[in-house]
N, C-alpha and C positions, 0 to 999 in steps of 0.2 A: 950080418943078417943073412937071412936064405932067398934065392931068386926066383922068383915064380912069375912067370910068362901070362899068369892067367889075371894077375892082381897088379896094376901099377904102383908103384912105391911113392914114397914122399909128395901123395898128393891127398885131399878127400875125394873118397870114391861115392858120392849119392846115389841113392838109389831113389828112382822117380816113378811113379804107379801112373799107369796109362790101362784102361780097358783092354786097348787092343795093340799087343808089343808092336806086330809089323807093320800096321798103321802109323806107330809111333816113329818107328824106325824111320820109314820112307817118309816120313812130314818133317821129320829132324834133320834129315839131310837134304831135302828140296828144299827147307825154309831158310837151316842156320847153317848146312854145311858140313852136318857130322858125318863122320864115316864110321859105317860098323867094322868092328873086331871080330866079333864073335856072337851067336845066338846060340841058345839052347832051348830044349821041352818040344814033347811034342801033343798038342801045339804048342808054338814058342809062347816059352812063359818068360826067357826074361833075354837081355841083349847087352853087350857091351859097346859102348860107342865113344868116339874122341873128334875134338876138336883140336887142333893143336895140340897145345900139353894138357888141354882139359879131357878127364874122362867121366862117365857117367855110367849109372848101369839102370836100365830099363826094365821094369817088373811090371807082371801082368796085376792088375788092382784085383782086390779080392782077398781073402783070409785076413782078415782086419787092415788090410790097406785100401785107401780110398784115393778118387783124385780131388783136388781142389771145388771142381764143377759139381761133384757128387755131395761134398761136404758145405757147399754154399760160400765159399769164400777162400783165400790164399793161405796154403800151409807154409812155404818158403819160399825166398826167392833166392835164384842160383845165379852167380856172377862169373862169366867167361870172358876170359882177357883173349882178345884177337889184336893181330897187329895192325889191319886196315879197318877200324870200327867204324869207318867214315862209309866204305864201300859194302863193310857186312849191313850197315843199315839201309843203302840203299837197294840191296838184295833183297833182305826179310820185307824190305817195305813192297816191293816188285811181287814176290811173291803173297802177299795177301796177307802178313803176319798183322795181327792186331797190335797195333804201336799204343803204348801206355805212357811212355814216357820221351819227349823226342830227343834227339841227340844233344847233347850240353855238355858243357864242361861242369863239373861239381865244385863245391866252395873246398873241397878235401885233393884236387888236384886229377881228377879220373876225364877222361872224355867218354860219355856212354848214354846207352838209351836202354829203354826197358819196353818189353814185351810181354803178351800174355799169351799161352800156346791153346791149341784146340781143344785140351782137358782144363784149362785154367790155370798154368802153373807160369808163376812169374820169373821172369828170366831178364838178365842185365847184362849186357855186351859192351865190353870197357877196353881203355887201353889207357896207361899211363900219360897225361898231358906234361905234367911239373912235378918236380919234386917238394913236397909237402911237409913239412913237421905236422903233427897233429898238432901240437899248441899252436900254431898257425892258426887254425881255423876254430878255436876253441876247445880242442878234447884235453882230459885229463891225462897224462900220462901215467900210469902206474910202474912201470918197471920198463928194463931195456928187453928187447926183443933179441934173442940168441939165434 
């Protein structure tokens, strides 16, 4: 595989639409702790951010891209794994982020909470709480994960 310092490998790189990329970068940093890797365009039309091992692209809405707020509903949910989910929750709460799912442990073994950002995107912040087989909580396995 060819190495490219502009695009992280072995991960899903979601592209999240915001009306104002610069405002989104500042808000995501202040509220969730994302760190900007780079930005491009004049005016700024995109940026790449990371939080731990999670990477996202922030793109300017328009040209066929809309925000959930503009569409009147949720378009996806993004899960980001963080080591200290309790501390992350307290930070987001104190930053005034809209909490839509309080911090809790799921039936599938994750400690997580959910938020909605200022453009209506749904985020889950999570950490593994315990090892659970999908069969233990009612899922049907279809094949091994490689």
